[in-house]
C-alpha positions in Angstrom: 117.4 92.3 52.3 118.9 93.4 49.0 122.2 91.6 49.8 120.3 88.4 50.6 118.3 88.6 47.4 121.4 89.5 45.4 123.3 86.5 46.7 120.4 84.2 46.0 120.1 85.5 42.4 123.7 85.8 41.4 123.2 83.5 38.4 120.4 85.7 37.1 123.0 88.3 36.0 124.8 85.8 33.9 121.5 84.8 32.3 120.7 88.4 31.4 124.2 88.9 30.0 124.0 85.8 27.8 120.5 86.7 26.6 121.6 90.2 25.5 124.7 88.8 23.7 122.6 86.2 21.9 120.0 88.8 20.9 122.7 91.1 19.5 124.4 88.2 17.6 127.6 88.6 19.5 129.9 86.0 20.9 130.1 86.0 24.7 133.8 86.5 25.8 135.4 83.5 27.6 136.1 85.5 30.8 132.3 86.3 31.0 131.1 82.8 30.3 132.6 81.3 33.5 129.9 80.4 36.1 129.9 82.0 39.5 130.6 78.8 41.4 131.8 80.4 44.6 128.7 82.5 44.9 126.4 79.6 44.3 127.1 77.7 47.4 127.0 80.8 49.6 123.8 81.8 47.9 122.2 78.6 48.7 123.0 78.8 52.4 121.9 82.4 52.6 118.7 81.6 50.7 117.9 79.0 53.3 118.6 81.5 56.0 116.3 84.0 54.3 113.5 81.4 54.1 113.9 80.9 57.9 113.7 84.6 58.4 110.5 84.7 56.3 108.9 81.9 58.4 109.8 83.2 61.9 111.2 86.7 62.2 112.0 88.0 65.6 111.2 91.5 66.5 114.9 92.6 66.7 115.7 91.1 63.3 112.5 92.6 62.0 113.6 96.0 63.3 117.1 95.6 61.6 115.4 94.8 58.3 113.1 97.8 58.6 116.0 100.1 59.5 118.0 98.8 56.5 115.0 99.3 54.2 114.3 102.8 55.5 118.0 103.6 55.1 117.9 102.2 51.5 114.9 104.3 50.6 116.7 107.4 51.9 119.7 106.4 49.9 117.6 106.0 46.8 116.1 109.4 47.3 119.6 110.9 47.6 120.9 108.9 44.7 117.9 110.0 42.6 118.8 113.6 43.5 122.5 113.1 42.7 121.7 111.4 39.4 119.4 114.2 38.4 122.1 116.7 39.1 124.7 114.6 37.1 122.3 114.2 34.1 121.6 117.9 34.1 125.4 118.6 34.0 125.9 116.0 31.3 123.1 117.5 29.2 124.8 120.9 29.3 128.1 119.4 28.4 126.5 117.5 25.5 124.9 120.7 24.2 128.2 122.5 24.3 129.9 119.5 22.5 127.2 119.5 19.9 127.7 123.1 19.2 131.5 122.5 18.8 130.8 119.6 16.4 128.4 121.8 14.4 131.0 124.5 14.0 133.7 121.9 13.1 131.5 120.3 10.4 130.7 123.7 8.9 134.4 124.5 8.8 135.2 121.1 7.3 132.5 121.6 4.6 134.1 125.0 3.8 137.5 123.4 3.4 136.0 120.7 1.2 134.3 123.3 -1.1 137.6 125.3 -1.3 139.5 122.1 -2.2 137.0 121.3 -5.0 137.4 124.9 -6.4 141.1 124.5 -6.4 140.9 121.2 -8.2 138.7 122.9 -10.9 141.0 125.8 -11.3 143.9 123.4 -11.7 142.0 121.5 -14.4 141.4 124.8 -16.3 145.0 125.6 -15.9 144.5 128.6 -13.9 146.9 127.5 -11.3 150.0 125.2 -11.3 150.7 122.2 -9.1 153.0 124.2 -7.0 150.2 126.4 -5.9 148.1 123.5 -4.5 148.5 123.3 -0.6 149.5 120.0 1.1 146.8 117.8 2.4 144.2 118.8 -0.2 143.9 115.2 -1.2 142.7 114.1 2.3 140.3 117.0 2.3 138.9 116.0 -1.1 138.2 112.5 0.3 135.6 113.9 2.7 136.5 111.5 5.6 136.6 114.3 8.1 133.0 115.4 7.3 131.8 111.8 7.5 133.5 111.3 10.9 132.0 114.6 12.2 128.5 113.6 11.0 128.8 110.2 12.7 130.0 111.8 16.0 127.2 114.4 15.7 124.6 111.5 15.4 126.1 109.8 18.4 125.9 113.0 20.4 122.2 113.5 19.3 121.5 109.9 20.4 123.1 110.5 23.8 121.2 113.8 24.2 117.9 112.0 23.5 118.7 109.3 26.0 119.7 111.8 28.7 116.6 113.8 28.0 114.4 110.8 28.5 116.2 109.9 31.8 115.8 113.5 33.0 112.1 113.5 32.2 111.7 110.2 34.1 113.7 111.5 37.2 112.0 114.9 37.2 108.6 113.2 37.7 107.8 113.2 41.4 107.8 109.6 42.9 104.8 109.8 45.3 105.0 106.1 45.9 108.6 106.3 47.1 107.8 109.2 49.4 104.8 107.4 50.9 106.9 104.3 51.4 109.5 106.2 53.2 106.9 107.7 55.6 105.2 104.4 56.3 108.5 102.6 56.8 109.6 105.2 59.3 106.2 104.8 61.2 106.6 101.1 61.4 110.3 101.4 62.4 109.3 103.8 65.2 106.6 101.5 66.4 108.9 98.4 66.4 111.6 100.4 68.2 109.2 101.5 70.9 108.0 97.9 71.2 111.6 96.7 71.7 112.3 99.4 74.3 109.0 98.5 76.1 109.8 94.8 75.9 113.3 95.5 77.5 111.7 97.5 80.2 109.1 94.8 80.8 111.9 92.2 81.0 113.8 94.3 83.5 110.6 94.6 85.6 110.2 90.8 85.5 113.8 90.3 86.7 113.4 92.9 89.5 110.2 91.1 90.6 111.9 87.7 90.7 114.9 88.9 92.7 115.3 87.3 96.1 115.5 89.3 99.3 119.3 88.7 99.4 119.7 90.1 95.9 118.3 93.5 97.0 120.9 96.1 97.8 121.4 97.2 101.4 120.3 100.8 100.4 117.0 99.5 99.0 116.4 97.3 102.1 117.0 100.3 104.3 114.7 102.5 102.3 111.9 99.8 102.6 112.5 99.6 106.4 112.1 103.4 106.6 109.0 103.3 104.5 107.5 100.6 106.8 108.3 102.7 109.9 106.6 105.8 108.3 103.5 103.7 107.5 103.4 102.3 111.0 103.8 105.7 112.6 101.2 107.2 110.3 98.6 104.6 111.4 99.2 105.3 115.1 96.7 107.3 117.0 97.5 110.0 119.5 96.9 107.7 122.5 99.1 105.0 120.9 101.9 107.5 120.4 101.6 108.5 124.1 101.6 104.9 125.3 104.6 104.1 123.1 106.7 106.3 125.5 106.1 103.6 128.1 108.5 100.7 127.3 107.4 97.2 127.8 109.2 94.1 126.7 106.1 92.3 125.6 104.8 95.4 123.8 108.3 95.7 122.2 108.0 92.1 120.9 104.6 92.9 119.4 106.1 96.1 117.9 108.8 94.0 116.2 106.2 91.6 114.8 104.1 94.6 113.7 107.2 96.1 112.0 107.7 92.8 110.2 104.1 92.9 108.9 104.6 96.5 107.7 107.8 95.5 105.9 105.9 92.7 104.3 103.2 95.2 103.4 105.8 97.5 101.8 107.3 94.6 99.8 103.8 93.6 98.6 103.1 97.2 97.6 106.4 97.3 95.7 105.5 94.1 93.9 102.1 95.3 93.1 103.5 98.6 91.7 105.9 96.5 89.6 103.1 94.3 88.3 100.9 97.3 87.6 103.7 98.8 85.6 104.1 95.5 83.7 100.3 95.6 83.1 100.7 99.1 81.6 103.8 98.1 79.5 101.9 95.0 78.2 99.0 97.2 77.2 101.4 99.5 75.5 102.9 96.6 73.5 99.4 95.6 72.4 98.7 99.2 71.3 102.0 99.4 69.4 101.2 96.1 67.7 97.8 97.4 66.5 99.6 100.6 65.3 102.0 98.4 63.4 99.1 96.4 62.0 97.5 99.6 60.7 100.8 100.9 59.2 101.5 97.6 57.5 98.0 97.3 56.1 98.5 100.8 54.6 102.0 100.0 53.3 101.1 96.8 51.5 99.3 98.5 48.5 102.2 100.8 48.0 104.7 97.9 48.1 102.6 96.0 45.6 102.4 99.2 43.4 106.2 99.6 43.7 106.7 95.9 42.8 104.5 96.3 39.7 106.3 99.5 38.7 109.7 97.7 39.0 108.4 94.8 36.9 107.1 97.3 34.3 110.4 99.2 34.4 112.3 96.0 34.0 110.3 95.1 30.9 110.6 98.6 29.5 114.4 98.7 30.0 114.7 95.2 28.4 112.8 96.4 25.3 114.8 99.6 25.1 118.2 97.9 25.2 117.2 95.3 22.6 115.9 98.1 20.3 119.2 99.9 20.7 121.3 96.8 20.1 119.3 95.7 17.0 117.7 98.9 15.4 116.2 96.7 12.6 113.9 95.1 15.1 113.2 98.3 17.1 109.7 99.0 15.6 108.6 95.4 16.0 109.7 95.4 19.6 108.0 98.7 20.4 104.8 97.5 18.7 104.8 94.3 20.8 105.4 96.3 24.0 102.6 98.7 23.1 100.2 95.7 22.5 101.1 94.2 25.9 101.1 97.3 28.0 99.1 99.9 26.1 102.1 102.3 26.3 104.1 103.5 23.3 107.8 104.0 23.9 109.9 106.5 22.1 112.3 105.1 19.6 115.7 104.8 21.5 118.9 105.8 19.7 120.9 102.9 18.3 124.2 101.8 19.7 127.4 102.1 17.7 129.2 98.9 16.9 132.2 100.0 18.9 130.0 100.6 22.0 127.7 97.5 21.8 129.7 95.5 24.4 129.8 98.4 26.8 126.1 99.1 26.3 125.4 95.4 27.0 127.4 95.5 30.2 125.7 98.7 31.4 122.2 97.3 30.5 123.0 94.0 32.3 123.8 95.9 35.5 120.7 98.0 35.1 118.4 95.0 34.4 120.0 92.9 37.2 119.5 95.8 39.7 115.8 96.1 38.7 115.5 92.3 39.0 117.0 92.4 42.5 114.8 95.3 43.6 111.7 93.5 42.3 112.6 90.3 44.2 113.3 92.4 47.3 109.9 94.2 47.0 108.1 90.8 46.6 109.9 89.5 49.7 108.9 92.5 51.7 105.3 92.0 50.6 105.6 88.4 51.8 107.0 89.6 55.1 104.3 92.1 55.7 101.6 89.6 54.7 103.1 87.2 57.2 102.9 90.0 59.9 99.2 90.4 59.1 98.6 86.7 59.2 97.6 84.7 62.3 101.2 83.6 62.9 102.4 87.2 62.9 101.0 90.1 64.9 98.0 88.0 66.0 100.3 85.4 67.6 102.3 88.1 69.4 99.2 89.8 70.6 98.0 86.4 71.9 101.2 86.1 74.0 100.7 89.7 75.3 97.1 88.9 76.2 98.2 85.8 78.0 100.9 87.7 79.9 98.3 90.4 80.7 95.9 87.8 82.2 98.8 86.2 84.3 99.7 89.7 85.5 96.1 90.4 86.6 96.1 87.1 88.5 99.3 88.0 90.4 98.0 91.5 91.1 94.8 90.0 92.5 96.8 87.6 94.7 98.9 90.4 96.1 95.9 92.6 96.8 94.3 89.8 98.7 97.4 89.4 100.8 97.5 93.2 101.3 93.8 93.1 102.3 94.6 90.4 104.8 97.3 92.7 106.4 95.6 96.0 106.1 91.9 95.2 105.9 89.4 96.0 103.1 88.3 99.2 104.7 91.9 100.4 104.7 92.3 99.6 101.0 89.1 101.4 100.0 90.1 104.4 102.2 93.3 104.6 100.3 91.5 104.5 97.0 92.6 100.9 96.1 90.3 98.3 94.7 90.6 94.6 94.4 89.9 92.8 91.1 87.0 91.0 92.7 85.3 94.3 93.9 83.1 94.4 90.7 81.6 91.0 91.4 81.5 91.1 95.3 78.5 92.8 96.9 78.0 93.4 100.6 74.5 92.7 101.8 72.9 93.5 105.2 72.9 89.8 106.0 76.5 89.1 105.0 79.1 88.7 107.8 81.4 91.6 108.5 84.8 91.8 106.9 87.5 90.0 108.9 89.7 92.3 110.8 93.2 92.6 109.4 96.3 91.1 111.1 97.8 94.5 111.6 94.7 95.9 113.4 94.5 92.8 115.6 98.1 93.0 116.5 97.9 96.8 117.1 94.9 96.3 119.4 96.7 93.6 121.4 99.7 95.9 121.8 97.5 98.8 122.9 95.8 96.7 125.6 99.2 95.5 126.9 100.5 99.1 127.1 97.3 100.3 128.7 97.6 97.6 131.5 101.2 98.5 132.0 100.4 102.2 132.2 97.8 101.5 134.9 100.5 99.5 136.9 102.9 102.4 136.5 100.2 104.8 137.7 100.3 103.0 141.0 104.0 102.1 141.2 105.6 105.5 140.4 103.6 107.5 143.0 104.6 104.9 145.6 108.3 105.3 144.7 107.9 109.1 144.8 106.1 109.1 148.2 108.7 106.7 149.7 111.5 109.0 148.5 109.8 112.1 150.0 109.2 110.3 153.4 112.8 109.2 153.6 114.1 112.7 152.8 111.8 114.1 155.5 113.2 111.6 158.1 116.8 112.4 157.0 116.1 116.1 157.4 114.7 115.7 160.9 117.6 113.5 162.0 120.3 115.9 160.6 118.6 118.9 162.3 118.6 117.1 165.7 122.3 116.2 165.4 123.1 119.8 164.3 121.5 121.3 167.3 123.3 118.8 169.5 126.7 119.5 168.0 126.1 123.3 168.4 125.4 122.9 172.1 128.7 121.0 172.5 130.6 123.4 170.2 131.6 120.7 167.7 132.8 122.7 164.7 133.5 119.6 162.6 130.0 118.2 163.1 128.5 121.5 162.0 130.4 121.1 158.7 130.0 117.3 158.2 126.3 117.1 159.0 125.1 119.3 156.0 127.4 117.3 153.8 126.0 114.0 155.1 122.4 115.4 154.6 123.1 116.3 150.9 124.8 112.9 150.3 121.9 110.9 151.8 119.3 112.9 149.9 121.2 112.4 146.7 121.4 108.7 147.3 117.7 108.5 148.1 116.6 110.3 145.0 119.1 108.4 142.9 117.7 105.1 144.1 114.2 106.4 143.5 115.1 107.5 140.0 116.7 104.1 139.1 113.8 102.2 140.6 111.4 104.4 138.5 113.4 103.9 135.3 113.4 100.2 136.0 109.6 100.3 136.4 109.4 102.1 133.1 111.2 99.3 131.4 114.6 101.0 130.9 117.8 99.0 131.1 119.1 100.0 134.6 122.4 98.3 134.0 123.0 100.4 131.0 122.0 103.5 132.9 124.4 102.7 135.8 127.1 101.9 133.3 126.5 105.3 131.7 126.6 107.0 135.1 129.8 105.2 136.0 131.4 106.3 132.7 130.1 109.8 133.2 131.2 109.8 136.8 134.7 108.7 135.8 134.8 111.5 133.2 133.7 114.0 135.7 136.2 112.8 138.2 139.0 113.0 135.7 137.9 116.6 134.8 137.5 117.8 138.4 140.2 115.8 140.2 141.5 119.0 141.9 138.0 119.8 143.3 137.7 116.2 144.6 141.1 116.4 146.1 140.2 119.5 148.0 136.9 118.0 149.2 138.7 114.9 150.4 141.3 117.1 152.1 138.6 119.2 153.8 136.9 116.0 155.1 140.2 114.8 156.3 140.9 118.0 158.2 137.5 117.9 159.8 137.8 114.3 160.9 141.5 114.2 162.0 141.4 117.7 163.4 145.1 118.6 163.0 144.1 122.2 163.5 141.0 124.2 164.3 139.6 127.7 164.0 141.7 130.1 166.1 144.9 128.1 166.1 148.2 129.8 165.3 150.2 127.8 162.7 153.3 128.1 160.7 152.3 127.8 157.0 154.7 128.6 154.1 157.2 129.9 156.7 154.7 132.5 158.0 152.8 132.7 161.2 149.0 132.7 160.5 145.8 132.2 162.4 143.1 129.8 161.2 139.9 131.7 160.7 137.6 129.2 158.8 137.8 125.5 157.7 135.6 124.6 154.7 135.1 121.6 152.5 137.3 122.9 149.7 139.3 125.8 151.2 140.8 126.9 154.5 141.1 130.7 155.3 144.2 131.8 157.1 144.9 135.4 158.3 148.5 136.6 158.6 149.8 137.4 162.1 149.6 141.1 161.5 145.9 140.8 160.5 146.3 142.7 157.3 145.2 140.1 154.8 143.5 136.7 154.5 145.1 133.7 152.6 142.7 131.1 151.1 144.5 127.8 150.9 143.1 124.6 149.1 142.6 121.8 151.5 144.6 119.5 149.3 147.6 121.6 149.7 147.2 121.8 153.5 147.1 118.0 153.5 150.4 117.8 151.4 152.7 120.3 153.1 154.1 120.5 156.7 152.1 122.7 159.0 153.3 123.6 162.5 150.5 124.2 164.9 151.8 126.5 167.6 148.5 126.4 169.4 148.9 122.7 170.1 151.2 123.7 172.9 149.4 124.7 176.1 151.4 127.9 176.4 153.0 130.4 174.1 156.8 130.6 173.3 158.1 134.1 173.0 161.4 135.1 171.5 162.5 138.7 172.1 165.3 140.7 170.5 167.0 143.4 172.7 169.5 145.7 170.9 171.6 147.8 173.3 173.8 150.7 172.2 177.6 150.2 171.6 178.2 153.1 174.0 177.6 150.8 176.9 180.7 149.4 178.6 181.5 145.8 178.1 180.7 145.0 181.7 177.1 146.0 181.1 176.5 143.2 178.6 176.6 140.4 181.2 174.6 142.6 183.6 172.0 143.2 181.0 171.7 139.4 180.3 171.4 138.8 184.0 168.7 141.4 184.4 166.6 139.8 181.5 167.0 136.4 183.1 165.9 137.6 186.5 162.9 139.4 185.2 161.6 136.4 183.3 162.3 134.0 186.1 160.6 136.2 188.6 157.4 136.5 186.6 154.8 134.1 187.9 153.3 133.2 184.4 156.5 132.5 182.5 159.2 129.8 182.3 162.7 130.9 181.4 164.4 129.1 178.5 167.5 131.0 177.7 169.1 134.4 177.2 172.2 135.1 175.1 174.4 137.8 173.5 173.3 136.8 170.0 175.1 139.4 167.7 176.6 142.8 167.4 176.7 145.4 164.7 178.5 148.7 164.2 175.7 150.4 166.2 174.4 147.9 168.7 174.9 144.7 170.7 172.2 142.2 170.0 170.7 140.3 173.0 168.1 137.6 172.6 165.9 135.8 175.1 163.3 133.0 174.9 160.6 132.1 177.4 157.3 130.3 177.6 154.0 131.9 178.5 152.2 129.2 180.4 148.7 130.2 179.2 148.2 130.9 175.5 145.4 133.3 176.2 147.7 135.4 178.5 150.4 135.7 175.9 149.9 139.4 175.0 149.6 140.6 178.7 152.7 138.7 179.8 154.7 139.9 176.9 153.8 143.5 177.7 154.7 143.1 181.3 158.1 141.5 180.6 159.0 144.1 178.0 158.0 146.9 180.3 160.1 145.5 183.2 163.1 145.1 180.9 162.9 148.8 179.9 162.5 149.8 183.6 165.5 147.8 184.8 167.7 148.9 182.0 167.0 152.5 182.7 167.8 152.1 186.3 171.0 150.4 185.5 171.8 153.1 182.9 171.9 150.5 180.1 171.2 152.3 176.9 169.1 150.8 174.1 170.3 151.2 170.6 168.6 154.0 168.8 169.5 152.8 165.3 172.5 153.3 163.1 172.1 157.0 162.4 171.5 158.1 166.0 174.3 156.0 167.5 176.8 157.3 165.0 175.8 160.9 165.6 
């Protein structure tokens, strides 16, 4: 504000300067007489801008002006304090300087008196010229004393001026303090209004955003809020019925969810508008607070303007009285007649300091002039704020916005009432703007049921009908599965007894497996049918089972391989319980054939080997029991003490014994090997009946021993005995 006024009044300083020079009968220097042409054009433009500001100030510009004014007042307070400190220091320095001048004048007067005495003594002839010190002539002139007296008068004038300024500054400026407080209050009020207006503008922008402009996170939060509201409104029976899927009920649920999402959006908009309503009321309250503060501030501003004008007139009289001391009394009398106040006689200005004093006074008077104009402009601004085009106009806009917000809130609440119902709103503690004017009489029709309640009731009826249908269908599926299982159980038991009578071992193993498989399939079909009746996607369930079955098959492929191998053994029957087989180069007897494992006992009967069926299906297995008889290979070691002729005789005896036995078929007999203690004979024959193998082997061996003893053919007793 001060800069604007200063630019618009730049020529006033030149006018003040010329007036003071003319009053002092001095000629204005050429460098000071040039007009400020560059500042004039800029001042004119800025003056037009200032007039525009006076006519229509916006709040933000108004806040900037207030902030600059408050800052200026604070600077004035600080400058006042700094000036007071400076003047106090200057006063002390002037006092010290005055004391030094007093001492110097006393010393000069002593020298002057001494010089006069010397001159007298010289005239009386008491002393000669040679005894007169140098410089006595200058002392006798008295110029030093005159200069010191002039300097002393100037110092006294400065002390008087400084003392007057100190007295003025030491007086508390209550007006300035009160102005600072009121400006701070107005600035705070305007700042809060700006913040509230920004918040209100943001709320309006948020309200006008389209659905696409909302962030995905906000949309997800609204969906979750709608789901929570929908679940909160559900009764216990509705929650139970919701476990029964129905395509038609699901469609209604989707529509109901859309209604609840719309309800959440309406509630969000209503909260936004209610917040706008509160912010607008806050703006009105802040405007009224500003009105009160401005009304309290105007008298102080007027008082300050009057004080500045009075101070300007007082400073003008003082500087003129100092420049022209001959007219000082006349000027002071005129001022007293106009204002009723008598000013102290100011000290005159020395001739050498007149131009400097005029320059200083010009700056001081120009500053007072600027401050007076600025104060008057502030008064005009505050009066405009209190006028109908100021705060009243702004409050009218706020009142209009408040009414428009109430209309929009009422519209949204009617829409919410249509979705939720009036009873729901009142139960939630909400009220419509029309509740104060609407009364329900006994003859008035009932409130229309809300869309959400109608849709919820329709969905409940559909679910109830579907629940009754399931109440019939599911028991039928269960009973059918139980009956089929009973029939399968009866059929399997009959086939099991039949296979036991015929001694079919494979049937006794396969039939329980078939029973388990058929029961599993029946219950699986019943389960899938039941799930389909409940509305589940059977295709997805089967796909899940297929993926799960594949995962299980991959994880238990060894077990499945063993099961398949066991079923293959039971169906193809390459061996059966009791068979003698060659497995892993060992003679074993089959004891048990299971679905996963087959138990083999070694030929000596000492231990049992459990072999996975998958391995039996992969390796070569020789089934000795598949032959009708039993092949026997016998080793016969005879002692080396037997003569060579007894070796063929022994072979012939073995051949005859085997051939003569009625239950054997001779294959061969040979001299197989010899060692350092025996000759090794070996014979092979076939026992015609497998069940007679042990008896026949015993008889053959006993006859060989008997015949060898008769023919004096010695058996080998081992390496130690034969060598002994």
